[in-house]
C-alpha positions as CSV (number, residue, x, y, z in Angstrom):
1,M,8.8,117.1,52.5
2,N,9.6,120.7,53.6
3,H,12.7,122.5,52.4
4,H,11.6,125.8,53.8
5,Q,11.5,128.2,50.9
6,P,8.7,130.5,52.1
7,N,10.1,133.6,50.4
8,A,11.0,131.9,47.1
9,P,8.9,132.8,44.1
10,L,6.5,130.2,42.6
11,T,7.5,131.2,39.1
12,I,10.5,133.1,37.7
13,N,11.5,134.3,34.2
14,L,14.6,132.5,32.9
15,A,16.3,135.8,32.3
16,D,16.2,136.5,36.0
17,V,17.8,133.1,37.0
18,N,21.5,132.7,37.6
19,R,23.8,129.7,37.7
20,D,23.5,129.5,41.5
21,S,19.8,128.9,41.4
22,L,20.0,125.1,41.2
23,A,17.9,124.5,44.3
24,L,15.1,126.8,42.9
25,V,15.0,125.9,39.2
26,G,16.8,122.5,39.0
27,G,19.8,121.5,36.8
28,K,18.2,122.1,33.4
29,G,16.8,125.5,34.4
30,A,20.2,126.7,35.9
31,N,22.1,125.6,32.8
32,L,19.6,127.3,30.4
33,A,19.7,130.5,32.4
34,E,23.5,130.5,32.4
35,L,23.6,129.9,28.6
36,M,21.1,132.7,28.1
37,A,23.2,135.1,30.2
38,A,26.3,134.1,28.3
39,G,24.6,135.2,25.0
40,F,23.8,131.8,23.5
41,P,20.5,131.6,21.5
42,V,18.2,130.1,24.2
43,P,14.4,130.4,23.6
44,C,12.8,132.7,26.2
45,G,10.6,131.3,28.9
46,F,10.0,130.9,32.6
47,C,10.4,128.4,35.4
48,V,7.8,126.9,37.7
49,T,10.1,126.7,40.8
50,T,10.7,123.9,43.3
51,R,8.8,125.9,45.8
52,A,5.7,125.4,43.7
53,F,6.5,121.6,43.6
54,E,6.8,121.7,47.4
55,C,3.4,123.4,47.7
56,F,1.9,120.7,45.5
57,I,3.4,117.9,47.5
58,A,2.2,119.5,50.8
59,Q,-1.3,119.5,49.4
60,T,-1.1,115.8,48.5
61,A,-2.9,113.5,51.0
62,N,-0.6,111.1,52.9
63,A,2.6,112.4,51.2
64,E,4.7,111.4,54.2
65,R,3.5,107.8,54.1
66,L,4.2,107.7,50.3
67,Y,7.8,108.9,50.9
68,T,8.3,106.4,53.7
69,K,7.3,103.6,51.3
70,L,9.8,104.9,48.7
71,D,12.5,105.1,51.3
72,G,12.1,101.4,51.9
73,L,12.6,100.3,48.3
74,T,15.6,98.6,46.8
75,A,16.7,98.6,43.2
76,Q,16.7,94.7,43.1
77,N,12.9,94.4,43.9
78,L,11.3,95.7,40.7
79,T,7.8,94.5,41.7
80,D,7.8,96.7,44.8
81,V,9.2,99.6,42.8
82,Q,6.4,99.3,40.3
83,A,3.7,99.0,43.0
84,A,5.0,102.0,44.9
85,G,5.4,104.1,41.7
86,N,1.8,103.3,40.6
87,E,0.4,104.3,44.1
88,V,2.4,107.6,44.2
89,R,1.5,108.6,40.6
90,A,-2.2,107.9,41.2
91,R,-2.3,110.0,44.3
92,L,-0.5,112.9,42.7
93,R,-2.8,112.9,39.7
94,Q,-5.8,113.1,42.1
95,T,-4.2,116.1,43.8
96,E,-5.5,119.6,42.8
97,M,-2.8,122.1,41.9
98,P,-2.7,124.8,44.6
99,R,-4.6,127.9,43.5
100,A,-1.7,130.3,44.2
101,V,0.6,128.1,42.0
102,A,-1.9,128.0,39.1
103,Q,-2.4,131.8,39.2
104,S,1.3,132.5,39.3
105,I,1.9,130.2,36.2
106,L,-0.9,131.7,34.2
107,H,0.2,135.3,35.1
108,I,3.8,134.9,33.8
109,W,2.6,132.8,30.8
110,Q,0.3,135.7,29.8
111,E,3.2,138.1,30.1
112,L,5.3,136.0,27.6
113,G,2.4,135.6,25.2
114,R,-0.6,133.4,25.6
115,D,-0.9,132.9,21.8
116,H,2.4,131.1,21.4
117,A,3.1,127.4,21.6
118,Y,5.3,126.2,24.5
119,S,7.5,123.3,25.4
120,V,7.1,122.1,29.0
121,R,10.0,120.1,30.5
122,S,11.1,118.9,33.9
123,S,14.2,120.2,35.7
124,A,15.1,118.2,38.8
125,T,17.5,119.4,41.4
126,A,19.5,116.3,40.8
127,E,19.6,116.7,37.0
128,D,22.1,117.7,34.3
129,L,24.9,117.5,37.0
130,P,28.5,116.8,36.1
131,Y,28.3,113.3,37.8
132,A,24.7,112.3,37.0
133,S,22.6,113.5,34.1
134,F,19.2,112.0,34.9
135,A,18.7,112.3,31.1
136,G,15.2,111.2,30.0
137,Q,14.0,110.3,33.5
138,Q,11.1,112.8,33.6
139,D,8.6,113.8,30.9
140,T,8.6,116.5,28.3
141,Y,5.5,118.0,26.5
142,L,5.8,119.8,23.2
143,N,3.6,122.3,21.4
144,V,1.5,123.1,24.5
145,R,-1.3,125.6,23.7
146,G,-3.8,127.2,26.1
147,A,-4.1,127.6,29.9
148,A,-5.7,124.3,30.7
149,A,-3.1,122.3,28.6
150,L,-0.3,124.3,30.2
151,L,-1.4,123.5,33.8
152,E,-2.0,119.9,33.0
153,A,1.5,119.6,31.4
154,V,3.1,121.1,34.5
155,Q,1.3,118.7,36.8
156,N,2.3,115.8,34.6
157,C,5.9,116.8,34.8
158,W,5.7,116.8,38.6
159,V,4.1,113.3,38.5
160,S,6.9,112.1,36.2
161,L,9.4,112.5,39.0
162,F,8.0,109.2,40.3
163,T,8.0,107.1,37.1
164,D,9.4,103.6,37.7
165,R,12.6,104.4,35.8
166,A,13.1,107.7,37.7
167,I,12.7,105.9,41.1
168,L,15.1,103.2,40.0
169,Y,17.7,105.7,38.8
170,R,17.7,107.5,42.2
171,L,18.0,104.1,44.0
172,Q,20.9,103.0,41.8
173,H,22.8,106.4,42.2
174,G,22.2,107.0,45.8
175,F,19.8,110.0,45.6
176,A,17.3,110.3,48.5
177,H,13.7,110.6,47.1
178,R,12.9,113.3,49.6
179,E,15.8,115.4,48.6
180,V,15.1,115.6,44.9
181,R,12.6,118.3,43.9
182,L,11.3,119.2,40.5
183,A,11.1,122.5,38.8
184,V,9.4,122.8,35.4
185,I,10.8,124.8,32.4
186,V,8.3,126.5,30.1
187,Q,9.8,127.9,26.9
188,R,8.6,129.3,23.6
189,M,8.3,126.4,21.2
190,V,10.8,126.3,18.4
191,E,9.1,124.7,15.4
192,S,12.3,123.4,14.0
193,E,13.1,122.5,10.4
194,V,16.1,120.4,11.6
195,A,17.0,119.4,15.1
196,G,19.2,117.0,17.0
197,I,22.0,116.3,19.5
198,M,25.6,117.5,19.5
199,F,28.4,116.0,21.6
200,T,31.4,118.2,21.9
201,A,33.6,115.1,22.4
202,D,33.1,111.8,20.6
203,P,31.0,109.8,23.1
204,V,32.2,106.5,21.5
205,T,36.0,107.0,21.4
206,G,36.3,109.8,24.0
207,N,38.3,111.9,21.6
208,R,38.0,115.5,22.8
209,H,39.0,116.9,19.4
210,I,35.9,115.4,17.6
211,I,32.5,117.0,17.7
212,S,29.7,114.5,16.9
213,I,26.4,115.8,15.5
214,D,23.1,113.9,15.0
215,A,20.6,115.7,12.8
216,S,17.1,114.9,11.5
217,Y,14.1,116.8,10.1
218,G,11.4,118.3,12.3
219,L,11.4,118.4,16.1
220,G,14.3,117.0,18.0
221,E,12.2,114.5,19.9
222,A,12.6,112.1,16.9
223,T,16.3,112.0,17.4
224,V,16.4,112.3,21.2
225,S,14.0,109.4,21.7
226,G,15.6,107.3,18.9
227,I,12.5,107.1,16.7
228,V,14.5,107.8,13.6
229,S,18.1,107.1,12.6
230,A,19.6,110.5,12.3
231,D,22.4,111.8,10.0
232,L,25.8,111.7,11.7
233,F,28.4,114.4,11.1
234,Q,31.8,114.5,12.8
235,V,34.0,117.6,12.9
236,D,37.8,117.7,13.8
237,T,38.1,120.9,15.8
238,R,41.8,121.1,15.2
239,K,41.3,121.4,11.5
240,N,37.8,122.8,11.5
241,A,37.0,120.1,8.9
242,I,34.2,117.5,8.6
243,T,35.8,114.1,8.9
244,K,32.7,111.9,8.7
245,R,29.3,112.1,7.0
246,Q,26.9,109.2,7.5
247,I,23.5,110.0,5.9
248,A,20.7,107.9,7.3
249,D,17.4,106.8,5.8
250,K,15.1,109.1,7.7
251,H,11.6,107.6,7.4
252,L,9.7,110.2,9.3
253,R,9.7,113.6,11.1
254,I,7.8,114.9,14.1
255,Q,6.1,118.2,13.6
256,A,3.8,120.5,15.6
257,L,0.0,120.5,15.0
258,P,-1.8,123.9,14.8
259,Q,-4.2,123.1,17.6
260,G,-1.4,121.7,19.9
261,G,0.4,118.5,20.3
262,V,2.6,116.8,17.7
263,E,2.3,114.2,14.9
264,Q,4.6,111.9,13.0
265,V,4.8,112.5,9.3
266,A,6.2,109.9,6.9
267,L,9.0,111.1,4.6
268,R,9.1,109.8,1.0
269,G,11.5,109.6,-1.9
270,A,14.7,111.5,-2.1
271,E,13.8,113.5,1.1
272,R,14.5,110.5,3.2
273,T,18.2,110.4,2.2
274,R,18.8,114.1,1.7
275,P,21.4,115.4,4.3
276,A,19.6,117.3,7.1
277,L,22.5,119.8,7.2
278,D,24.9,121.1,4.6
279,D,28.6,121.4,5.3
280,E,28.4,125.1,6.1
281,Q,25.7,124.5,8.7
282,V,27.6,121.6,10.2
283,L,30.7,123.8,10.7
284,A,28.6,126.7,12.1
285,L,26.9,124.4,14.6
286,A,30.2,122.8,15.6
287,C,31.5,126.3,16.3
288,I,28.6,127.0,18.7
289,G,29.3,123.7,20.4
290,Q,33.0,124.6,20.9
291,Q,31.9,127.9,22.4
292,I,29.6,126.2,24.9
293,A,32.2,123.6,25.9
294,T,34.7,126.4,26.4
295,H,32.2,128.3,28.5
296,Y,31.7,125.3,30.8
297,H,35.3,124.1,30.6
298,E,34.2,120.5,29.9
299,P,32.6,118.6,27.0
300,Q,28.9,119.0,26.7
301,D,25.8,117.1,25.5
302,I,23.7,119.7,23.6
303,E,20.2,119.6,22.2
304,W,19.8,122.1,19.4
305,A,17.3,123.2,16.8
306,F,17.4,125.2,13.5
307,A,14.4,127.3,12.4
308,R,13.9,130.2,10.1
309,G,17.7,130.6,9.5
310,Q,18.5,130.7,13.2
311,W,20.1,128.3,15.6
312,F,18.6,127.6,19.0
313,I,20.1,125.8,22.0
314,L,17.5,123.8,23.9
315,Q,19.7,122.2,26.5
316,A,23.3,121.6,27.5
317,R,24.7,119.3,30.1
318,P,28.0,117.6,30.9
319,I,28.8,114.3,29.1
320,T,28.8,112.0,32.1
321,S,29.8,108.9,30.2
322,L,33.2,110.1,29.2
323,F,36.2,108.5,30.9
324,P,38.2,111.3,32.6
325,L,41.4,112.5,31.1
326,P,44.6,111.4,32.7
327,Q,45.9,114.1,35.1
328,P,48.0,116.2,34.7
329,V,46.7,117.0,31.2
330,P,49.6,117.7,28.7
331,D,49.8,121.3,27.5
332,D,51.6,120.6,24.2
333,K,48.4,120.5,22.2
334,T,49.4,117.1,20.6
335,L,47.5,113.8,20.7
336,H,48.7,111.4,23.4
337,V,48.3,107.6,23.8
338,Y,48.2,106.1,27.3
339,L,48.8,102.5,28.4
340,S,46.9,101.4,31.4
341,F,49.6,100.5,33.9
342,S,46.9,99.4,36.4
343,H,45.4,96.8,34.0
344,F,48.8,95.7,32.9
345,Q,49.5,94.8,36.5
346,V,45.9,93.4,36.9
347,M,45.1,96.2,39.4
348,T,41.7,97.1,38.0
349,D,40.1,98.6,41.1
350,P,40.5,102.4,41.6
351,M,43.2,103.5,44.0
352,P,43.1,106.4,46.4
353,P,45.1,109.6,45.5
354,L,47.9,108.8,47.9
355,V,48.6,105.5,46.1
356,T,48.5,107.0,42.6
357,S,50.8,109.8,43.8
358,L,53.2,107.2,45.3
359,W,53.4,105.3,42.0
360,R,54.2,108.6,40.2
361,V,57.1,109.1,42.6
362,I,58.4,105.5,42.6
363,V,58.7,105.3,38.8
364,P,61.2,108.1,37.9
365,F,62.0,107.2,34.2
366,G,61.7,110.3,32.1
367,A,61.0,112.7,35.0
368,P,62.7,116.1,34.6
369,Q,65.3,117.0,37.2
370,G,63.7,118.5,40.3
371,T,60.3,117.0,39.5
372,L,58.8,114.9,42.3
373,E,56.0,113.2,40.3
374,N,56.6,111.6,37.0
375,P,54.7,113.6,34.3
376,Y,54.6,110.5,32.0
377,L,52.9,108.4,34.7
378,T,49.4,109.9,35.1
379,A,46.2,109.1,37.0
380,A,42.6,108.9,35.8
381,A,39.6,107.6,37.7
382,G,42.0,106.1,40.3
383,R,44.0,104.1,37.8
384,I,47.6,104.6,36.6
385,Y,48.3,105.3,33.0
386,L,51.7,105.5,31.2
387,D,52.1,108.1,28.5
388,I,53.9,106.2,25.7
389,S,53.4,108.9,23.1
390,L,57.1,109.8,22.7
391,A,58.0,106.1,22.3
392,V,55.2,105.5,19.7
393,R,56.5,108.5,17.7
394,H,60.1,107.0,17.6
395,R,60.9,105.2,14.3
396,L,62.3,102.1,16.0
397,L,60.2,101.9,19.2
398,R,56.9,102.2,17.4
399,H,57.6,98.7,15.9
400,V,59.3,97.2,19.0
401,L,56.7,98.3,21.6
402,P,53.7,96.3,20.3
403,R,55.9,93.2,20.1
404,V,57.0,93.5,23.7
405,L,53.4,94.3,24.8
406,R,52.1,91.2,23.0
407,N,53.8,89.0,25.6
408,A,51.8,90.6,28.3
409,D,48.5,91.8,26.8
410,I,47.6,90.8,23.3
411,L,44.5,93.0,23.1
412,A,46.5,96.1,24.1
413,A,49.1,95.2,21.6
414,Q,46.5,94.9,18.8
415,A,45.0,98.3,19.7
416,L,48.4,99.9,19.7
417,D,49.2,98.3,16.3
418,E,46.0,99.9,14.9
419,M,46.8,103.2,16.3
420,I,50.3,103.2,14.9
421,A,49.0,102.0,11.5
422,S,46.6,105.0,11.4
423,G,49.6,107.3,10.9
424,T,48.4,109.7,13.7
425,F,51.7,109.4,15.6
426,V,54.2,109.7,12.7
427,N,55.1,113.3,13.4
428,G,55.8,115.2,16.6
429,P,58.3,114.9,19.5
430,S,59.7,111.5,20.3
431,V,62.0,110.0,22.9
432,R,65.7,110.8,22.6
433,P,68.1,108.0,21.7
434,T,70.4,108.8,24.6
435,S,67.4,108.3,27.0
436,I,66.7,105.0,25.4
437,A,70.3,103.9,25.7
438,R,70.5,104.8,29.4
439,F,67.5,102.7,30.2
440,V,68.0,99.8,27.8
441,A,71.8,99.2,28.3
442,P,71.6,97.7,31.8
443,L,68.6,95.5,30.8
444,V,70.5,94.2,27.7
445,A,73.5,93.4,29.8
446,G,71.3,91.6,32.3
447,V,69.5,89.6,29.6
448,L,72.8,88.5,28.1
449,A,74.0,87.4,31.5
450,Q,70.9,85.3,32.0
451,V,71.1,83.7,28.6
452,L,74.8,83.0,28.5
453,W,75.9,81.9,32.0
454,K,73.3,82.3,34.7
455,Q,71.1,79.4,35.6
456,P,67.3,79.9,35.7
457,Q,66.9,77.6,38.6
458,G,66.4,79.6,41.8
459,A,65.8,82.9,40.0
460,T,62.6,83.5,42.0
461,E,64.3,82.8,45.3
462,R,67.2,85.1,44.3
463,G,64.8,87.9,43.4
464,Q,63.0,87.5,46.7
465,L,66.3,87.6,48.7
466,L,67.3,90.7,46.8
467,M,64.1,92.5,47.7
468,D,64.2,91.3,51.3
469,R,67.8,92.7,51.7
470,Y,66.8,95.9,50.1
471,V,63.8,96.4,52.4
472,A,66.0,95.6,55.4
473,R,68.6,98.1,54.4
474,T,66.1,100.9,53.8
475,E,64.3,100.2,57.1
476,A,67.7,100.5,58.9
477,Q,68.4,103.8,57.1
478,L,65.0,105.2,58.1
479,R,65.4,104.1,61.7
480,A,68.8,105.8,61.9
481,T,67.4,109.1,60.6
482,P,65.8,111.5,63.1
483,Q,62.0,111.9,62.8
484,G,60.8,115.0,60.9
485,S,61.8,116.6,57.7
486,A,65.1,114.7,57.4
487,R,63.3,111.3,57.5
488,L,60.7,112.5,55.0
489,V,63.4,113.6,52.6
490,L,65.2,110.3,52.9
491,A,61.9,108.4,52.4
492,V,61.2,110.3,49.2
493,G,64.7,109.6,48.0
494,I,64.3,105.9,48.7
495,M,61.0,105.8,46.8
496,R,62.6,107.5,43.8
497,D,65.5,105.0,43.8
498,T,63.6,101.8,44.6
499,F,62.1,101.1,41.1
500,T,65.4,101.8,39.4
501,H,67.3,99.5,41.8
502,I,64.8,96.7,41.4
503,V,64.7,97.0,37.6
504,K,68.5,97.0,37.1
505,A,69.0,94.2,39.6
506,W,66.2,91.8,38.7
507,F,64.0,92.8,35.8
508,A,66.3,91.1,33.3
509,V,65.0,87.8,34.7
510,P,61.3,88.2,33.5
511,L,62.5,90.0,30.4
512,T,64.6,87.0,29.5
513,G,61.6,84.8,30.0
514,M,59.5,86.9,27.6
515,L,62.3,86.8,25.1
516,A,62.7,83.0,25.4
517,N,58.9,82.6,25.0
518,A,59.0,84.7,21.8
519,L,61.9,82.7,20.4
520,L,60.2,79.4,21.3
521,I,57.1,80.5,19.4
522,R,59.3,81.4,16.4
523,V,61.2,78.2,16.5
524,A,58.1,76.0,16.9
525,R,55.9,77.8,14.4
526,S,56.4,75.0,11.8
527,F,54.7,72.4,14.0
528,A,52.8,74.4,16.8
529,N,51.0,77.7,17.1
530,A,51.5,80.4,19.7
531,D,48.6,79.1,21.8
532,D,50.3,75.7,22.1
533,V,53.5,77.3,23.4
534,T,51.5,79.4,25.9
535,A,49.7,76.3,27.2
536,L,53.1,74.6,27.6
537,G,54.4,77.5,29.6
538,R,51.3,77.5,31.9
539,G,52.2,73.9,32.8
540,W,55.6,74.7,34.1
541,R,56.2,74.1,37.8
542,G,55.9,77.3,39.8
543,N,53.7,79.2,37.3
544,V,51.8,81.5,39.6
545,T,48.8,81.9,37.3
546,T,48.5,78.1,36.9
547,D,48.8,77.6,40.7
548,M,46.0,80.1,41.3
549,D,43.8,78.5,38.6
550,L,44.3,75.1,40.2
551,A,43.5,76.5,43.7
552,V,40.3,78.0,42.3
553,G,39.5,74.6,40.7
554,D,40.0,72.9,44.0
555,L,37.5,75.3,45.6
556,A,35.0,74.6,42.9
557,D,35.3,70.9,43.4
558,L,34.7,71.4,47.1
559,I,31.6,73.5,46.5
560,R,30.0,71.0,44.1
561,Q,30.2,68.3,46.8
562,S,27.6,70.3,48.9
563,P,24.4,71.2,46.9
564,P,23.2,73.5,49.7
565,L,26.5,75.4,49.7
566,L,26.4,75.5,45.9
567,A,22.8,77.0,45.9
568,H,23.8,79.5,48.5
569,L,26.9,80.8,46.6
570,S,25.0,80.8,43.3
571,Q,22.6,83.6,44.5
572,T,22.7,86.8,42.5
573,G,22.0,90.4,43.6
574,I,23.8,89.8,46.9
575,N,27.2,91.1,47.9
576,P,29.7,88.2,47.4
577,S,31.5,89.1,50.6
578,S,28.2,88.5,52.5
579,L,27.7,85.1,50.8
580,V,31.2,84.0,51.9
581,E,30.7,85.3,55.5
582,T,27.5,83.2,55.8
583,A,28.9,80.1,54.0
584,R,29.9,78.4,57.3
585,E,26.2,77.9,58.0
586,F,25.9,75.3,55.2
587,E,27.3,71.8,54.9
588,G,30.9,72.0,53.7
589,G,31.0,75.7,54.3
590,A,33.7,75.6,57.0
591,A,36.1,73.7,54.8
592,F,35.4,76.2,51.9
593,V,36.1,79.2,54.1
């Protein structure tokens, strides 16, 4: 492995690193240097650069053969991963650190103060990134004292790039082993009285207005590694108020030893349940978290420490587990609730940007005049979401909407009921009555027509005929329009009118069915429950869901008649498409395909 950094330094002071030094100091090093430059309280230290790692690998015997073996691994074969990892780690432990690298480390260490204790942590070039954190994949060494211990800790960090879990993580996330290099961050040790983790957005609910703080006594390793149950504090940044205090039974703390290393110390009595932070400290820490998140323009996962009346930031990285916010993000500073239109339509796979944009054009309801894409139909992670906040804040619609939704998605309806019951959406802007009337009036008229005089027989065929005629008419209009801007303008106009046309002409039919189902449940509740009525509906002729279920059942019956085919299709860890493509090779496979 040679990335050609002949002029790069072997070590560099963190104060001399900038945010663009990722290739030299890794993700963690670049983030810490940026925080330090921005004025946040980051402990001083230095970085053993990726060039030093490259020199170490170059000195390792048969390094190319080891990388070739890693390149041939798959995440499914854990035995091979473990064997290759053991071999690589053993070879790296036998390799002597290059003399120039060792001298450079000891020189900068002596400049910072050889009598201090240090923390030694890995910083990979594919670490603490917005799309992959690599959190906990490499090793950390605390309270390192003395030259020999420092050099040993640095080499152990290099070796930890090839732990089984680090190898698997790269395989699962598509990172080439040869392209990931490791820097090592060496910082003055903070012998903290209290330490922990802070998320500037709630990692459980995704609420960007809630800061979540875990805190425990001693060094932060106890909280980060999950050895103790930490105190939990949550702060609502809109009110600058603590909204949750969950004080844990903290049975131990980790503290530094005078001669180096750390130890676990048991806590006793009232100290176990005493809050690790008081309210003033919680709010002060949350304020620092807000500032860091503002600096990076996205929520952060932060490791922090408190010692001798001072806060220290030990690490900050993006929270990669948060589901992205729907785009565009509203600018009205109020809380919004979104309904997954994609899941509502059983379209759970992500869609390309062109398709999401098309949906936002096709559904025009509520879009301001002159706006091409509907601001109330948003996109997140390739899925479509409907902003129903205005409807939820309306006095009438907040009660009607969950009932309507219950006919399509009971879980979504229950979640909406809980959200409305919380009182969060009582105040604020709501949908205008005139807007409701313009939308609802044609549907009400259509439902009444279906109930009073139109016959349900043939409704599906009539709907299909309506759509076929509409498609034929629009195709004729497009063909009659010259190519270029005129045709494009016409196409956009057709897209904006299509949904409205279909809804007014045909949506009353399924809406009538939903209403009839709800009325049937109400009428039959004295002798049948809602599930019985639903089962009755699934047995009606022409029910698409039932027809699909029966077809799947027929396939299952066919597969069970051929044990070889059943064994083939039951394999795990193989792409299902590949299994289907090769099914013809087995008895009964041709009929199945």
